[in-house]
VEXKERO-235345 format. One record per residue (C-alpha): residue number from 1; chain; x, y, z. Coordinates in steps of 0.5 Angstrom, whole numbers, plus 500, padded with zeros to 3 digits. Example, Ala and Ser with C-alpha at 12.3 -4.5 7.8 and 13.67 -1.06 7.14 Angstrom:
<rs>
r nr=1&kette=A&xx=525&yy=491&zz=516 .
r nr=2&kette=A&xx=527&yy=498&zz=514 .
</rs>
This chain:
<rs>
r nr=1&kette=A&xx=566&yy=595&zz=911 .
r nr=2&kette=A&xx=560&yy=592&zz=914 .
r nr=3&kette=A&xx=552&yy=591&zz=912 .
r nr=4&kette=A&xx=548&yy=596&zz=916 .
r nr=5&kette=A&xx=541&yy=593&zz=918 .
r nr=6&kette=A&xx=535&yy=595&zz=921 .
r nr=7&kette=A&xx=528&yy=592&zz=921 .
r nr=8&kette=A&xx=523&yy=590&zz=926 .
r nr=9&kette=A&xx=517&yy=586&zz=927 .
r nr=10&kette=A&xx=511&yy=585&zz=932 .
r nr=11&kette=A&xx=510&yy=579&zz=937 .
r nr=12&kette=A&xx=504&yy=575&zz=935 .
r nr=13&kette=A&xx=499&yy=573&zz=940 .
r nr=14&kette=A&xx=501&yy=565&zz=939 .
r nr=15&kette=A&xx=508&yy=567&zz=941 .
r nr=16&kette=A&xx=506&yy=569&zz=948 .
r nr=17&kette=A&xx=511&yy=566&zz=953 .
r nr=18&kette=A&xx=516&yy=565&zz=949 .
r nr=19&kette=A&xx=523&yy=568&zz=950 .
r nr=20&kette=A&xx=526&yy=574&zz=946 .
r nr=21&kette=A&xx=531&yy=570&zz=942 .
r nr=22&kette=A&xx=526&yy=564&zz=941 .
r nr=23&kette=A&xx=521&yy=569&zz=938 .
r nr=24&kette=A&xx=526&yy=573&zz=934 .
r nr=25&kette=A&xx=528&yy=566&zz=931 .
r nr=26&kette=A&xx=521&yy=565&zz=928 .
r nr=27&kette=A&xx=520&yy=573&zz=926 .
r nr=28&kette=A&xx=527&yy=574&zz=923 .
r nr=29&kette=A&xx=528&yy=567&zz=920 .
r nr=30&kette=A&xx=533&yy=569&zz=915 .
r nr=31&kette=A&xx=538&yy=570&zz=921 .
r nr=32&kette=A&xx=541&yy=564&zz=925 .
r nr=33&kette=A&xx=539&yy=563&zz=933 .
r nr=34&kette=A&xx=547&yy=564&zz=934 .
r nr=35&kette=A&xx=547&yy=571&zz=930 .
r nr=36&kette=A&xx=540&yy=573&zz=934 .
r nr=37&kette=A&xx=543&yy=572&zz=941 .
r nr=38&kette=A&xx=550&yy=576&zz=939 .
r nr=39&kette=A&xx=545&yy=582&zz=937 .
r nr=40&kette=A&xx=541&yy=581&zz=944 .
r nr=41&kette=A&xx=548&yy=581&zz=948 .
r nr=42&kette=A&xx=551&yy=587&zz=944 .
r nr=43&kette=A&xx=545&yy=592&zz=945 .
r nr=44&kette=A&xx=543&yy=591&zz=938 .
r nr=45&kette=A&xx=535&yy=589&zz=940 .
r nr=46&kette=A&xx=530&yy=594&zz=943 .
r nr=47&kette=A&xx=523&yy=592&zz=945 .
r nr=48&kette=A&xx=518&yy=597&zz=945 .
r nr=49&kette=A&xx=523&yy=602&zz=944 .
r nr=50&kette=A&xx=527&yy=600&zz=950 .
r nr=51&kette=A&xx=534&yy=596&zz=949 .
r nr=52&kette=A&xx=534&yy=589&zz=952 .
r nr=53&kette=A&xx=540&yy=585&zz=953 .
r nr=54&kette=A&xx=537&yy=578&zz=956 .
r nr=55&kette=A&xx=535&yy=573&zz=951 .
r nr=56&kette=A&xx=530&yy=570&zz=957 .
r nr=57&kette=A&xx=526&yy=576&zz=957 .
r nr=58&kette=A&xx=518&yy=573&zz=956 .
r nr=59&kette=A&xx=514&yy=576&zz=951 .
r nr=60&kette=A&xx=507&yy=578&zz=952 .
r nr=61&kette=A&xx=505&yy=579&zz=945 .
r nr=62&kette=A&xx=504&yy=585&zz=941 .
r nr=63&kette=A&xx=511&yy=588&zz=943 .
r nr=64&kette=A&xx=515&yy=591&zz=937 .
r nr=65&kette=A&xx=522&yy=588&zz=936 .
r nr=66&kette=A&xx=527&yy=593&zz=933 .
r nr=67&kette=A&xx=534&yy=590&zz=931 .
r nr=68&kette=A&xx=539&yy=595&zz=929 .
r nr=69&kette=A&xx=546&yy=591&zz=927 .
r nr=70&kette=A&xx=551&yy=590&zz=922 .
r nr=71&kette=A&xx=554&yy=584&zz=919 .
r nr=72&kette=A&xx=561&yy=584&zz=918 .
r nr=73&kette=A&xx=563&yy=582&zz=910 .
r nr=74&kette=A&xx=569&yy=579&zz=907 .
r nr=75&kette=A&xx=572&yy=584&zz=904 .
r nr=76&kette=A&xx=578&yy=584&zz=908 .
r nr=77&kette=A&xx=580&yy=578&zz=904 .
r nr=78&kette=A&xx=582&yy=579&zz=896 .
r nr=79&kette=A&xx=578&yy=578&zz=890 .
r nr=80&kette=A&xx=582&yy=573&zz=886 .
r nr=81&kette=A&xx=581&yy=571&zz=879 .
r nr=82&kette=A&xx=581&yy=563&zz=880 .
r nr=83&kette=A&xx=577&yy=558&zz=876 .
r nr=84&kette=A&xx=572&yy=554&zz=879 .
r nr=85&kette=A&xx=568&yy=548&zz=876 .
r nr=86&kette=A&xx=561&yy=550&zz=877 .
r nr=87&kette=A&xx=556&yy=545&zz=877 .
r nr=88&kette=A&xx=550&yy=549&zz=878 .
r nr=89&kette=A&xx=548&yy=556&zz=880 .
r nr=90&kette=A&xx=542&yy=560&zz=881 .
r nr=91&kette=A&xx=540&yy=566&zz=885 .
r nr=92&kette=A&xx=541&yy=563&zz=891 .
r nr=93&kette=A&xx=546&yy=557&zz=891 .
r nr=94&kette=A&xx=552&yy=555&zz=887 .
r nr=95&kette=A&xx=555&yy=548&zz=887 .
r nr=96&kette=A&xx=562&yy=547&zz=885 .
r nr=97&kette=A&xx=566&yy=541&zz=884 .
r nr=98&kette=A&xx=573&yy=543&zz=888 .
r nr=99&kette=A&xx=579&yy=541&zz=885 .
r nr=100&kette=A&xx=585&yy=538&zz=889 .
r nr=101&kette=A&xx=590&yy=543&zz=892 .
r nr=102&kette=A&xx=585&yy=548&zz=893 .
r nr=103&kette=A&xx=584&yy=551&zz=900 .
r nr=104&kette=A&xx=576&yy=553&zz=901 .
r nr=105&kette=A&xx=577&yy=559&zz=906 .
r nr=106&kette=A&xx=583&yy=563&zz=908 .
r nr=107&kette=A&xx=587&yy=562&zz=914 .
r nr=108&kette=A&xx=594&yy=561&zz=918 .
r nr=109&kette=A&xx=599&yy=560&zz=912 .
r nr=110&kette=A&xx=594&yy=561&zz=907 .
r nr=111&kette=A&xx=591&yy=568&zz=906 .
r nr=112&kette=A&xx=589&yy=567&zz=899 .
r nr=113&kette=A&xx=588&yy=563&zz=893 .
r nr=114&kette=A&xx=582&yy=560&zz=896 .
r nr=115&kette=A&xx=575&yy=558&zz=894 .
r nr=116&kette=A&xx=573&yy=564&zz=898 .
r nr=117&kette=A&xx=578&yy=569&zz=894 .
r nr=118&kette=A&xx=575&yy=566&zz=888 .
r nr=119&kette=A&xx=568&yy=567&zz=890 .
r nr=120&kette=A&xx=569&yy=574&zz=892 .
r nr=121&kette=A&xx=571&yy=575&zz=885 .
r nr=122&kette=A&xx=566&yy=572&zz=881 .
r nr=123&kette=A&xx=560&yy=575&zz=885 .
r nr=124&kette=A&xx=563&yy=581&zz=889 .
r nr=125&kette=A&xx=556&yy=582&zz=893 .
r nr=126&kette=A&xx=557&yy=575&zz=896 .
r nr=127&kette=A&xx=562&yy=579&zz=901 .
r nr=128&kette=A&xx=555&yy=581&zz=905 .
r nr=129&kette=A&xx=554&yy=573&zz=906 .
r nr=130&kette=A&xx=558&yy=570&zz=912 .
r nr=131&kette=A&xx=564&yy=567&zz=910 .
r nr=132&kette=A&xx=562&yy=569&zz=903 .
r nr=133&kette=A&xx=557&yy=564&zz=903 .
r nr=134&kette=A&xx=561&yy=558&zz=905 .
r nr=135&kette=A&xx=557&yy=553&zz=909 .
r nr=136&kette=A&xx=561&yy=547&zz=909 .
r nr=137&kette=A&xx=568&yy=545&zz=907 .
r nr=138&kette=A&xx=573&yy=540&zz=903 .
r nr=139&kette=A&xx=580&yy=539&zz=905 .
r nr=140&kette=A&xx=585&yy=542&zz=901 .
r nr=141&kette=A&xx=587&yy=535&zz=897 .
r nr=142&kette=A&xx=580&yy=532&zz=897 .
r nr=143&kette=A&xx=576&yy=533&zz=891 .
r nr=144&kette=A&xx=569&yy=534&zz=889 .
r nr=145&kette=A&xx=562&yy=537&zz=891 .
r nr=146&kette=A&xx=560&yy=543&zz=895 .
r nr=147&kette=A&xx=555&yy=548&zz=896 .
r nr=148&kette=A&xx=556&yy=555&zz=897 .
r nr=149&kette=A&xx=550&yy=560&zz=899 .
r nr=150&kette=A&xx=549&yy=567&zz=895 .
r nr=151&kette=A&xx=545&yy=570&zz=900 .
r nr=152&kette=A&xx=544&yy=571&zz=907 .
r nr=153&kette=A&xx=537&yy=567&zz=907 .
r nr=154&kette=A&xx=540&yy=561&zz=903 .
r nr=155&kette=A&xx=546&yy=561&zz=908 .
r nr=156&kette=A&xx=542&yy=561&zz=914 .
r nr=157&kette=A&xx=537&yy=556&zz=912 .
r nr=158&kette=A&xx=543&yy=551&zz=909 .
r nr=159&kette=A&xx=547&yy=552&zz=916 .
r nr=160&kette=A&xx=540&yy=550&zz=919 .
r nr=161&kette=A&xx=539&yy=544&zz=915 .
r nr=162&kette=A&xx=546&yy=541&zz=916 .
r nr=163&kette=A&xx=546&yy=542&zz=923 .
r nr=164&kette=A&xx=539&yy=538&zz=924 .
r nr=165&kette=A&xx=542&yy=533&zz=919 .
r nr=166&kette=A&xx=535&yy=534&zz=915 .
r nr=167&kette=A&xx=535&yy=533&zz=907 .
r nr=168&kette=A&xx=543&yy=535&zz=906 .
r nr=169&kette=A&xx=546&yy=528&zz=904 .
r nr=170&kette=A&xx=554&yy=528&zz=902 .
r nr=171&kette=A&xx=557&yy=521&zz=899 .
r nr=172&kette=A&xx=564&yy=520&zz=898 .
r nr=173&kette=A&xx=568&yy=515&zz=895 .
r nr=174&kette=A&xx=574&yy=513&zz=899 .
r nr=175&kette=A&xx=580&yy=508&zz=898 .
r nr=176&kette=A&xx=583&yy=505&zz=904 .
r nr=177&kette=A&xx=589&yy=501&zz=906 .
r nr=178&kette=A&xx=587&yy=494&zz=908 .
r nr=179&kette=A&xx=581&yy=489&zz=907 .
r nr=180&kette=A&xx=575&yy=491&zz=910 .
r nr=181&kette=A&xx=570&yy=485&zz=911 .
r nr=182&kette=A&xx=563&yy=490&zz=911 .
r nr=183&kette=A&xx=560&yy=496&zz=912 .
r nr=184&kette=A&xx=558&yy=500&zz=918 .
r nr=185&kette=A&xx=558&yy=506&zz=922 .
r nr=186&kette=A&xx=563&yy=510&zz=926 .
r nr=187&kette=A&xx=560&yy=514&zz=932 .
r nr=188&kette=A&xx=566&yy=517&zz=935 .
r nr=189&kette=A&xx=567&yy=524&zz=937 .
r nr=190&kette=A&xx=573&yy=528&zz=934 .
r nr=191&kette=A&xx=577&yy=534&zz=937 .
r nr=192&kette=A&xx=584&yy=537&zz=937 .
r nr=193&kette=A&xx=589&yy=532&zz=938 .
r nr=194&kette=A&xx=592&yy=532&zz=945 .
r nr=195&kette=A&xx=599&yy=533&zz=942 .
r nr=196&kette=A&xx=599&yy=534&zz=935 .
r nr=197&kette=A&xx=596&yy=541&zz=934 .
r nr=198&kette=A&xx=595&yy=540&zz=926 .
r nr=199&kette=A&xx=592&yy=534&zz=927 .
r nr=200&kette=A&xx=585&yy=532&zz=929 .
r nr=201&kette=A&xx=583&yy=525&zz=933 .
r nr=202&kette=A&xx=578&yy=521&zz=936 .
r nr=203&kette=A&xx=577&yy=525&zz=943 .
r nr=204&kette=A&xx=571&yy=523&zz=948 .
r nr=205&kette=A&xx=572&yy=531&zz=949 .
r nr=206&kette=A&xx=571&yy=533&zz=942 .
r nr=207&kette=A&xx=564&yy=534&zz=938 .
r nr=208&kette=A&xx=560&yy=528&zz=936 .
r nr=209&kette=A&xx=562&yy=525&zz=929 .
r nr=210&kette=A&xx=558&yy=520&zz=925 .
r nr=211&kette=A&xx=560&yy=517&zz=919 .
r nr=212&kette=A&xx=557&yy=511&zz=915 .
r nr=213&kette=A&xx=561&yy=507&zz=910 .
r nr=214&kette=A&xx=559&yy=501&zz=906 .
r nr=215&kette=A&xx=564&yy=497&zz=902 .
r nr=216&kette=A&xx=564&yy=498&zz=894 .
r nr=217&kette=A&xx=570&yy=494&zz=892 .
r nr=218&kette=A&xx=575&yy=489&zz=895 .
r nr=219&kette=A&xx=582&yy=489&zz=892 .
r nr=220&kette=A&xx=588&yy=485&zz=895 .
r nr=221&kette=A&xx=590&yy=489&zz=900 .
r nr=222&kette=A&xx=586&yy=495&zz=899 .
r nr=223&kette=A&xx=578&yy=497&zz=900 .
r nr=224&kette=A&xx=574&yy=502&zz=896 .
r nr=225&kette=A&xx=568&yy=505&zz=900 .
r nr=226&kette=A&xx=562&yy=509&zz=899 .
r nr=227&kette=A&xx=562&yy=514&zz=905 .
r nr=228&kette=A&xx=556&yy=518&zz=908 .
r nr=229&kette=A&xx=556&yy=523&zz=913 .
r nr=230&kette=A&xx=551&yy=525&zz=919 .
r nr=231&kette=A&xx=556&yy=531&zz=921 .
r nr=232&kette=A&xx=562&yy=535&zz=918 .
r nr=233&kette=A&xx=568&yy=535&zz=923 .
r nr=234&kette=A&xx=575&yy=537&zz=921 .
r nr=235&kette=A&xx=578&yy=531&zz=917 .
r nr=236&kette=A&xx=572&yy=527&zz=919 .
r nr=237&kette=A&xx=573&yy=521&zz=914 .
r nr=238&kette=A&xx=580&yy=521&zz=915 .
r nr=239&kette=A&xx=580&yy=521&zz=922 .
r nr=240&kette=A&xx=575&yy=516&zz=923 .
r nr=241&kette=A&xx=578&yy=511&zz=918 .
r nr=242&kette=A&xx=585&yy=512&zz=921 .
r nr=243&kette=A&xx=581&yy=510&zz=928 .
r nr=244&kette=A&xx=579&yy=503&zz=925 .
r nr=245&kette=A&xx=586&yy=502&zz=922 .
r nr=246&kette=A&xx=584&yy=503&zz=915 .
r nr=247&kette=A&xx=587&yy=510&zz=913 .
r nr=248&kette=A&xx=586&yy=513&zz=906 .
r nr=249&kette=A&xx=591&yy=511&zz=901 .
r nr=250&kette=A&xx=596&yy=517&zz=900 .
r nr=251&kette=A&xx=594&yy=520&zz=907 .
r nr=252&kette=A&xx=601&yy=522&zz=910 .
r nr=253&kette=A&xx=597&yy=526&zz=916 .
r nr=254&kette=A&xx=593&yy=520&zz=919 .
r nr=255&kette=A&xx=598&yy=514&zz=917 .
r nr=256&kette=A&xx=596&yy=512&zz=909 .
r nr=257&kette=A&xx=603&yy=510&zz=908 .
r nr=258&kette=A&xx=605&yy=505&zz=902 .
r nr=259&kette=A&xx=604&yy=498&zz=905 .
r nr=260&kette=A&xx=605&yy=493&zz=899 .
r nr=261&kette=A&xx=603&yy=486&zz=899 .
r nr=262&kette=A&xx=608&yy=480&zz=897 .
r nr=263&kette=A&xx=608&yy=479&zz=889 .
r nr=264&kette=A&xx=605&yy=486&zz=888 .
r nr=265&kette=A&xx=607&yy=489&zz=881 .
r nr=266&kette=A&xx=612&yy=495&zz=880 .
r nr=267&kette=A&xx=606&yy=499&zz=877 .
r nr=268&kette=A&xx=602&yy=498&zz=883 .
r nr=269&kette=A&xx=608&yy=500&zz=887 .
r nr=270&kette=A&xx=609&yy=506&zz=883 .
r nr=271&kette=A&xx=602&yy=508&zz=883 .
r nr=272&kette=A&xx=601&yy=508&zz=890 .
r nr=273&kette=A&xx=608&yy=511&zz=891 .
r nr=274&kette=A&xx=606&yy=517&zz=887 .
r nr=275&kette=A&xx=599&yy=518&zz=890 .
r nr=276&kette=A&xx=600&yy=524&zz=894 .
r nr=277&kette=A&xx=594&yy=526&zz=897 .
r nr=278&kette=A&xx=588&yy=522&zz=901 .
r nr=279&kette=A&xx=584&yy=518&zz=896 .
r nr=280&kette=A&xx=577&yy=522&zz=898 .
r nr=281&kette=A&xx=572&yy=525&zz=893 .
r nr=282&kette=A&xx=565&yy=528&zz=894 .
r nr=283&kette=A&xx=561&yy=525&zz=889 .
r nr=284&kette=A&xx=554&yy=526&zz=891 .
r nr=285&kette=A&xx=551&yy=532&zz=894 .
r nr=286&kette=A&xx=543&yy=532&zz=895 .
r nr=287&kette=A&xx=539&yy=537&zz=899 .
r nr=288&kette=A&xx=533&yy=541&zz=899 .
r nr=289&kette=A&xx=534&yy=548&zz=896 .
r nr=290&kette=A&xx=534&yy=553&zz=901 .
r nr=291&kette=A&xx=529&yy=558&zz=898 .
r nr=292&kette=A&xx=524&yy=554&zz=893 .
r nr=293&kette=A&xx=524&yy=547&zz=898 .
r nr=294&kette=A&xx=526&yy=543&zz=891 .
r nr=295&kette=A&xx=530&yy=537&zz=893 .
r nr=296&kette=A&xx=536&yy=537&zz=888 .
r nr=297&kette=A&xx=542&yy=532&zz=887 .
r nr=298&kette=A&xx=548&yy=533&zz=884 .
r nr=299&kette=A&xx=553&yy=527&zz=882 .
r nr=300&kette=A&xx=561&yy=528&zz=879 .
r nr=301&kette=A&xx=565&yy=522&zz=877 .
r nr=302&kette=A&xx=572&yy=521&zz=881 .
r nr=303&kette=A&xx=578&yy=525&zz=878 .
r nr=304&kette=A&xx=583&yy=522&zz=874 .
r nr=305&kette=A&xx=588&yy=520&zz=879 .
r nr=306&kette=A&xx=583&yy=516&zz=883 .
r nr=307&kette=A&xx=581&yy=512&zz=876 .
r nr=308&kette=A&xx=588&yy=510&zz=875 .
r nr=309&kette=A&xx=589&yy=508&zz=882 .
r nr=310&kette=A&xx=583&yy=504&zz=882 .
r nr=311&kette=A&xx=585&yy=501&zz=875 .
r nr=312&kette=A&xx=591&yy=499&zz=877 .
r nr=313&kette=A&xx=589&yy=496&zz=884 .
r nr=314&kette=A&xx=584&yy=492&zz=879 .
r nr=315&kette=A&xx=589&yy=489&zz=875 .
r nr=316&kette=A&xx=593&yy=487&zz=881 .
r nr=317&kette=A&xx=587&yy=483&zz=883 .
r nr=318&kette=A&xx=587&yy=479&zz=876 .
r nr=319&kette=A&xx=595&yy=478&zz=876 .
r nr=320&kette=A&xx=595&yy=475&zz=883 .
r nr=321&kette=A&xx=589&yy=470&zz=880 .
r nr=322&kette=A&xx=593&yy=468&zz=874 .
r nr=323&kette=A&xx=599&yy=466&zz=879 .
r nr=324&kette=A&xx=594&yy=462&zz=883 .
r nr=325&kette=A&xx=593&yy=457&zz=876 .
</rs>
């Protein structure tokens, strides 16, 4: 199934000299530049009744631009009754607190049981929105906040805000192996690992990736961090922390294996051994509402498994101090 579209607008005098795609982005602001370019190249756009397939065409002002296109929907995926923890919802967006073990989007090896399948069940019309409204993702075993668009207009504007790093802030709690002396910024591009195709890696040929981090709490052999993203590359925090030789606890993919100090108590060793996911949680989400423009913010506390981990790490610090006296 697909959503068939037909709409038109007239180029204004102020757009004199603009390229066709530039004028269309302004006239049809609900749709992204990339989608508009695809429509032009696919012969879905006419100017004064003549089909045009070149974005570079210059506008003189007064031309009538007509679009006849379609948007493939997400009904190829099955709607499934999967419980989502909804933190906020209105006519345009949904904010969820994603639980561990839940994949965001279907893919190879995971055709169903995802956030997308749950969204299609909750709101069938969201199938008309690209990727069922998903604008950013969390890894399967990363917990916390993410926003979903319910309309094409909201989706387009949220994607633009993410791309421009404009009034769209995500802050994470992370616990890494090793004792960091202070915070900083990692500005290293990320791409596919050259030999391990399921891994990402710092790669000079990859896409730009910027991660800011600050120390929230020190433990004897671990550090609790607050992390903010400027970009949203696959596994970004996990890859950047591993690149600094401070991998996340529980992250077997990027080296977060058990490494206790001498005099580490049995309880901490057992908790570290049992912690079977990366210690990463999206705790704060702040954005400008894509339709109303209102600045909004949500916070969810860290889940119980990380609460327990932090408590045992603190107890280990106290026990070690007592041994010194």
